[in-house]
DRENKELO-167567 format. One record per residue (C-alpha): residue number from 0; y, x, z. Coordinates in steps of 0.001 Angstrom, whole numbers. Each point is the difference from the previous one (the first is absolute). Example, Ala and Ser with C-alpha at 12.3 -4.5 7.8 and 13.67 -1.06 7.14 Angstrom:
<pts>
  pase       c2       c1       c3
     0    -4500    12300     7800
     1     3440     1370     -660
</pts>
This chain:
<pts>
  pase       c2       c1       c3
     0    17308   -43714   -31512
     1    -3305    -1981    -1218
     2    -1894     2371     1962
     3     2207    -1113     3004
     4      -59    -3509     -805
     5    -4063     -496     -402
     6     -194     2089     3501
     7     1850    -2906     1406
     8    -1766    -2331    -2252
     9    -3207     1229     2031
    10     1968      187     3263
    11     1582    -3531     -101
    12    -2290    -2820     -593
    13     2410    -2773     -553
    14     1350      155    -3048
    15     3304    -1453     1387
    16      515     2176     2199
    17     -487     2850    -2580
    18     2893    -1395    -2063
    19     2675       35     2515
    20     -996     3750     1140
    21      120     1154    -3020
    22     3549    -2005    -1064
    23     1150     1721     3282
    24    -1017     3580    -1205
    25     2015     -254    -3306
    26     2615    -1589     1442
    27      715     3061     2881
    28    -1099     2403    -3372
    29     3023    -1117    -2297
    30     2568     -340     3022
    31     -822     3898      939
    32      670      880    -3512
    33     2938    -1606     -391
    34     1506      820     3209
    35     -823     3801    -1341
    36     1883     -449    -2898
    37     2431    -2374     1033
    38      905     3630     2477
    39      202     2498    -3102
    40     2400    -2450    -1473
    41     2240     -337     2983
    42     -530     3469      282
    43     1393     1051    -3490
    44     2999    -2515      187
    45      813     1589     3340
    46     -428     3447    -1583
    47     1766     -614    -2967
    48     2668    -2532      908
    49     3720     1989     -312
    50    -2402     3298     -974
    51     1793     2381    -2585
    52    -1972     2525    -1552
    53     3319     2063     -994
    54      909     1355     3130
    55    -2110     2695     2068
    56    -2002    -1413     2823
    57     1966     1488     2643
    58     1789    -1195     2871
    59     2956     2192      -54
    60     1102     1691    -3235
    61      -54     3353     1463
    62    -3860     -403      681
    63    -2336     1968    -2599
    64    -3035    -1750    -1883
    65    -2954     2497      737
    66    -2131     -601    -2910
    67    -3754     1553      399
    68     -917      799    -3612
    69    -3928      832    -1395
    70    -1891      681    -2913
    71    -2857    -1089    -1280
    72    -1573     1192    -3631
    73    -2773    -2075    -1249
    74      -33     1907    -3385
    75     1663     3109    -1599
    76      151    -1340    -3926
    77      918     2653    -1588
    78     2037     3828     -414
    79     1989     -394    -3405
    80      311     3979     -287
    81     2112     -761    -3215
    82     2444    -2218     1495
    83     -436     1884     3773
    84     -287    -3793     1523
    85    -2651     -735     2740
    86    -1135    -3840     -118
    87    -1583    -1297     3231
    88     -763    -3495     1467
    89     1026      119     3662
    90      429    -2309     2468
    91     3272      157     2494
    92      107     -623     3143
    93     2860    -1163     1791
    94      475    -1131     3724
    95     3309    -1034     1865
    96     1003    -2202     2583
    97     2078    -2793     -361
    98     1295    -1655     3314
    99      734    -3305    -2038
   100    -3472     -999     -573
   101    -1279      -55     3084
   102    -1785    -2759     1778
   103    -2222     -733     3058
   104    -3293    -1198     -983
   105     -454    -2460     2844
   106     2745    -1901    -1847
   107    -2063     -744    -3133
   108    -3404       -6      840
   109     -375     3655      513
   110      694     1137    -3713
   111      375     3430      631
   112      674     1141    -3954
   113      852    -1926    -2625
   114      366     1318    -4179
   115     3206     -860    -2013
   116     1166     1137    -3341
   117     2022     3190      365
   118     2823    -1745    -1862
   119     1095    -1677     2803
   120      172     2763     2371
   121     2227     3129      294
   122    -1852     2919    -1641
   123     1160     3868     -185
   124      900     1105    -3254
   125    -2661     2932     -278
   126     -285     1175    -3546
   127    -1672     2779    -1475
   128     2603     3035     -762
   129    -1320     2078    -2294
   130    -1268    -3119    -2533
   131     -973     1702    -3451
   132     -337    -3476    -1736
   133     -781    -3616     1369
   134     1782    -1697     2845
   135     1395     1716     2647
   136     -740    -2668     2284
   137    -3152    -2439      647
   138     -190    -2797    -2294
   139    -2700    -1799     1666
   140     1325    -1519     2904
   141    -2683     -918     2322
   142      318    -2070     2892
   143      855     1814     3232
   144    -2220     -276     3805
   145     2156    -1560     2603
   146     -883      480     3372
   147      929    -1866     3423
   148     1881     3153     1277
   149     2227      626    -3152
   150    -1911     2691    -1476
   151      126     -433    -3986
   152    -3280     1336    -1909
   153      501      619    -3469
   154    -2298     1530    -2619
   155      912     -579    -3374
   156    -2150     1599    -3110
   157     1955     2064    -3015
   158     -845     2111    -2463
   159     2309     3066     -408
   160      371     2833    -2360
   161     1944     2167     1644
   162     1453     3785    -1754
   163    -2045     2713     1037
   164      238     3899    -1297
   165    -2750     1060    -1393
   166    -1261     3429     -187
   167    -2395      965    -2701
   168     -164     3988      305
   169    -3491     -395     1103
   170    -1337    -2888    -2120
   171    -2276    -1205       55
   172    -1044     1518     3270
   173     3750    -1457     1228
   174     1167    -1425     3942
   175     2932    -2129     -105
   176     2404    -1308     2792
   177     1497    -3487     -913
   178     1874    -1599     2591
   179     1275    -3365      355
   180     3578     -756     2056
   181      214    -3060     1610
   182     3061    -1634     1640
   183     3187    -2541      579
   184     2421       24    -2884
   185     3111    -1609     1819
   186     -909      580     3515
   187      601     3129     1227
   188    -1211     1131     3513
   189     2292    -1510     1731
   190    -1306    -3312    -1075
   191    -3513      650     -785
   192    -2276     2923     1571
   193    -3422     1030    -1256
   194    -2770      677     1736
   195    -3579      725    -1076
   196    -2871    -2182      848
   197    -2350     3341    -1116
   198      450     3274     -391
   199    -2342       59    -3164
   200     -742    -2782    -2789
   201    -2329    -2103     1108
   202    -3364      835    -2500
   203    -2156    -2754      906
   204       64    -2381    -2674
   205      953     2836    -2637
   206    -2149     -485    -3388
   207    -1340     3599    -1054
   208     1266     1177    -3208
   209    -2171     1376    -2706
   210     2701     2739     -858
   211     2212     1219     3038
   212    -1015      125     3995
   213     2339     -311     2506
   214     -223     2920     2242
   215     2526     -871     2492
   216     2916    -2747      646
   217     2529      728     2569
   218     3328    -1882      967
   219     3027     1479     1256
   220     3620    -1509     1335
   221     3120     1533    -1436
   222     3436    -1356      333
   223     2521     1437    -3274
   224     3620     -658     -461
   225      624    -1299    -3648
   226     2940     1525    -2207
   227     1281    -3563     -289
   228      -97    -1130     3426
   229      882     1199     3274
   230    -2572    -1485     2250
   231    -3478     1666      496
   232    -3033    -1598    -1282
   233    -3213      300     1254
   234    -3309      -56    -2063
   235    -3881      267       34
   236     -962     2194    -2675
   237    -4188      453     -747
   238    -1629     3078    -1909
   239    -2840     -417    -1429
   240    -2511     3362     -543
   241    -2181     -674    -2827
   242    -2254     1707    -1701
   243    -1192     -759    -3845
   244    -3969      204     -638
   245     -453     2415    -2565
   246    -3305     -686    -1313
   247      863    -2032    -3115
   248     2771     2556    -1018
   249    -2821     3243      681
   250    -2690    -1892    -2297
   251     2416    -1149    -2739
   252     2437     2852     -354
   253     -118     3064     2290
   254    -3883      663    -1322
   255      711     -645    -3372
   256     2962     2200      -14
   257    -1866     2927     1514
   258    -3059     -557    -2247
   259     2517      468    -3167
   260     1475     2740      963
   261    -2731     1355      494
   262     -741     -348    -3631
   263     2662     2519     -643
   264    -1514     2656     1000
   265    -3145     -672    -2072
   266     2312      899    -3709
   267      -64     3643     1069
   268    -4065     -388     -478
   269     -376    -1653    -3153
   270     -237     2706    -2574
   271     2901      559    -2154
   272    -2275    -1243    -3365
   273     -405    -3514     1679
   274     2719    -2373    -1635
   275      316    -2077     3647
   276     2409     2598     2184
   277     2858    -1832    -1159
   278     -914    -3393      197
   279    -1711      789     3385
   280     3568     1208     1300
   281     1845    -3083    -1780
   282    -2342    -2482     1426
   283      561     1024     3636
   284     3476      580     -644
   285      298    -3874     -889
   286    -2517     -782     2888
   287     2639     1467     2516
   288     2927    -1342    -1383
   289    -1989    -3660       48
   290      -98      476     3750
   291     3354     1256      671
   292     1491    -2855    -1426
   293    -2347    -2126     1734
   294     1180     1446     3751
   295     3646     -458    -1576
   296     -387    -3798     -161
   297    -1336      376     4098
   298     2479     1775     1090
   299     3712     -463      358
   300     2314     1235    -2100
   301     1645     2403     2341
   302     1222     3794     -580
   303        9      380     3448
   304    -3769     1036      514
   305    -2851      863    -2256
   306    -3425     -879      658
   307    -2866     2742      272
   308    -2241    -1307    -2289
   309     2849     -575    -2299
   310      936     3951      244
   311    -3254      563     -582
   312     -698    -1958    -3032
   313     3386     1749    -1444
   314    -1103     3351      525
   315    -3249     -501    -1216
   316     1449    -1699    -3295
   317     1989     3491     -401
   318    -3179     2322      550
   319    -1668    -2698    -2965
   320     2849      871    -2031
   321      147     3593      490
   322    -4014     -211     -659
   323     1071    -1631    -3147
   324     2237     2773    -1188
   325    -2491     2848     1070
   326    -2991    -1417    -1937
   327     2444     -305    -2958
   328      418     3340      119
   329    -3848     1087     1024
   330    -1203    -2180    -3300
   331     2713     2105    -1942
   332     -755     2889      971
   333    -3867     -497     -393
   334      395    -1281    -3295
   335     2232     2931    -1573
   336    -1927     2537    -2602
   337     1578     3617    -1069
   338      449    -2309    -3365
   339     2622    -1980     1712
   340     1409     1894     3122
   341      431     3579      606
   342     -370     1027     3928
   343     3906     1009     1146
   344     -573     3637     1432
   345     1344     -972     3682
   346    -2623    -2940       45
   347    -2820     2733     -740
   348     1506     2588     2322
   349      511    -2941     3402
   350    -3208    -1369     -535
   351    -2229     2153    -1253
   352      851     2871     1844
   353     2229     -769     3211
   354    -1356    -3116     1010
   355    -3595      932     -472
   356      550     2980     2064
   357     1815    -2239     2721
   358    -3198    -2003      260
   359    -2419     2599      -72
   360    -1546    -1185    -3626
   361    -1404     1933    -2194
   362      -94     -867    -3734
   363    -3895     -685    -1445
   364    -1348     3185    -2189
   365    -1120     -740    -3655
   366    -3301     -328    -1039
   367    -1789     3067      866
   368    -2669     -736    -2914
   369     2560     -312    -2232
   370     1567     3515      840
   371    -3458     1810      149
   372     -917    -1179    -3459
   373     3303      873    -1399
   374     -302     3468     1655
   375    -3341      736    -1608
   376     1037    -1028    -3560
   377     3341     1712      623
   378    -2583     3005      875
   379    -2460       -3    -3162
   380     1109     1746    -3398
   381    -1561     -502    -3288
   382    -3162      302     -426
   383     -796     -710     3728
   384     1160     3385     1295
   385     2068     -375     2978
   386     3175     1155      825
   387      857     1980     3353
   388     2547    -1628     2730
   389      902     2406     2731
   390      970    -1394     3151
   391     2416     1266     2302
   392      614    -1057     3731
   393     -105    -3404      -78
   394    -3132    -2292    -1565
   395       98    -1742    -3796
   396      229    -3438     2015
   397     2848    -2080    -1503
   398      114    -1855     3366
   399      529     3277     2069
   400     3235      565    -2459
   401     1041    -3755      -94
   402      420     -160     3760
   403     2132     3284      240
   404     3320     -776     1744
   405     1591     3506    -1475
   406     -492    -1658    -3354
   407     1978    -2254    -2481
   408    -1733    -3387     -547
   409      729     -139    -3702
   410    -1335     3870     -555
   411    -3065     -617     1553
   412     -744    -3428    -1813
   413     1294     1642    -3282
   414    -2928     2882      547
   415    -2841    -2275       95
   416     1269    -1826    -3034
   417      482     3262    -1770
   418    -3907      732      904
   419     -743    -2895    -1311
   420     1866      476    -3448
   421    -1087     3203     -317
   422    -3280     -595      809
   423     -130    -3150    -2793
   424     1743     2250    -2631
   425    -2746     3047      433
   426    -2277    -2751     -677
   427     1709    -1537    -3350
   428      563     3375    -1020
   429    -3924     1007      112
   430     -578    -2784    -1889
   431     2813      517    -2650
   432    -1321     3508     -540
   433    -3443    -1006     -281
   434     1235    -2416    -2721
   435     2443     2259    -1917
   436     -410     3475     1595
   437     1866     1473    -3076
   438     3356    -1928      880
   439       53     1767     3954
   440      448     3272      848
   441    -3131      814     2641
   442     1336     1907     3135
   443    -1686      725     3170
   444     1440    -2834     2668
   445     2105     1695     2669
   446     -986      226     3827
   447     1430    -2253     2363
   448      734     1381     3294
   449     1142    -2722     3078
   450     2547     1632     2462
   451     -662      -38     3797
   452     3371    -2530      657
   453      558    -1147    -3416
   454    -1238    -2474    -2440
   455    -1730     1029    -3465
   456      967     2757    -1763
   457     3187      -34    -2647
   458    -3172     1198    -2183
   459    -1803    -3120      -11
   460     3331    -1703    -1079
   461      546     2592    -2438
   462    -3784     -497    -1311
   463      682    -3783     -315
   464     2945      205    -2117
   465    -1609     3101    -1844
   466    -2801    -2718     -732
   467     2477    -2770     -954
   468     2002     2159    -2899
   469    -3162     1103     -960
   470    -1442    -3741     -324
   471     3588    -1570    -1086
   472     1297     2880    -2764
   473    -1469    -1246    -3258
   474    -2568     2239    -1540
   475     -351     1529    -3234
   476    -2428    -2179    -1586
   477     -238    -3866      606
   478    -1759    -1182     3122
   479    -2963    -2862     -319
   480     1033    -3204     1950
   481    -2828      548     2656
   482     2608     2936     1131
   483     3340    -2292     -336
   484    -1631    -2470     2313
   485    -1226     2440     2444
   486     4014     1339     -100
   487      983    -3742      586
   488    -2674     -170     2849
   489     1326     2978     1742
   490     3836    -1469     -343
   491    -1402    -3286     1803
   492    -1751     1680     2581
   493     2580     1702      895
   494     2781    -2725      -25
   495    -2552    -2029     2309
   496       15     2454     2595
   497     3280      437      312
   498      497    -3733      180
   499    -3147       97     2899
   500     2161     2625     1872
   501     2828    -2081      117
   502    -1604    -3439      945
   503    -1606     1954     2692
   504     3095     1135     1237
   505      817    -3937      157
   506    -3317    -1101     1563
   507      439     2594     3155
   508     3714    -1635      168
   509    -1672    -3298      224
   510    -2509     1316     2882
   511     2481     1190     1914
   512     2418    -3236     -176
   513    -3085    -2297     1021
   514    -1089     2192     2696
   515     3308      397     1614
   516      740    -3792     -915
</pts>
């Protein structure tokens, strides 16, 4: 305005002429504004004079009001899996014709459209049928846009909480199908019929969610006859195919569960002497329990479906519990000794004879150097003379007779121990004879023979028993303290060898058990 006045001042050199022209322009503009405002006032008075907003906008009662309906989503606020609800921010697009709201623009200063409060006109009572928690109808009554042709456009915003059946079978890699069903609450199809503006939901103004992605949103027209009424009611149902974005749950739930589950296998790699086997198992079990409780807080409390990750955690907890039981059994067997436990015969037969044979396993042979020393000591007589040992078809090696499948295990091991006891008895007998030659009768040692398919002959056992009887029987003269100490040593060595034999059987059983597990 100031620019215009300056230009006019430059054009008109006479100040009086300028003032007259400016005053004339102001009067003309005010008259135009007054005329336009007066036209809208006259239009409002004409449209709503005697207008009844409770009656349908049709000239005949048999006519049907066609309401065009569309949906535009602005934001997917939340999907509550626990309560099975979907919260959305949507705009409801509604269009219909009201023959009572028509006018000629030429009669009202070319006014083609006006905005009026929606409370003053007739609006269809379209509500959300599957409302879960909240308002069924629109709460914020915005203004409606009226056109001179009688067309009414009303786009109210609304925040709806619709019920949605959540399927958490593949949580967190799940995909849900939620629907929103819109229709008239009181008017049947003979009074109001619905038409879709678009076949899909308008996503132009959609604000992306950080947890869910809308894959597809399609609207369908349906008619249904309810049990309460005889009329048929139309509705438009929009199906939202939404997919969860699993990055958050993958990092904070899936990967920790897998890593903790892998720790269960490491329990069997810890040595039995380590006291942390049970502690590790229980720690893994408690961790899996915490993750299972976390999942139960997210998923709905339903017995229809169980998520796969819940089944995985449940079975993993069962396996961890079994590993605890097995670990307790292994530790119990590991810490057994011949002084506290005795191996049952069936355990000896199954785990030392049958299972190794099925697994093509061989028992470790005794120490060859120790066996050779015992044989050399057994062959030597008093004064360094050697005893004559005859060989049969088989070798003198104990390992050859040890793994003979036709020979009894207990007899083989007893023969080897008899050899050890006989050797030690011979050595002690020689020392006793040297200490007290009058107390013992000197007799040449018997000759021992080894058969082809048997262990040491019974002559070795008889020699040992005769040697023991000679040692144990009380001599005519009193023995010196050194001789008594030697006799006590012989008994101690014999008991130690028997205990070592039993401990060897238990240790071999543990080796087989660890290899099998």
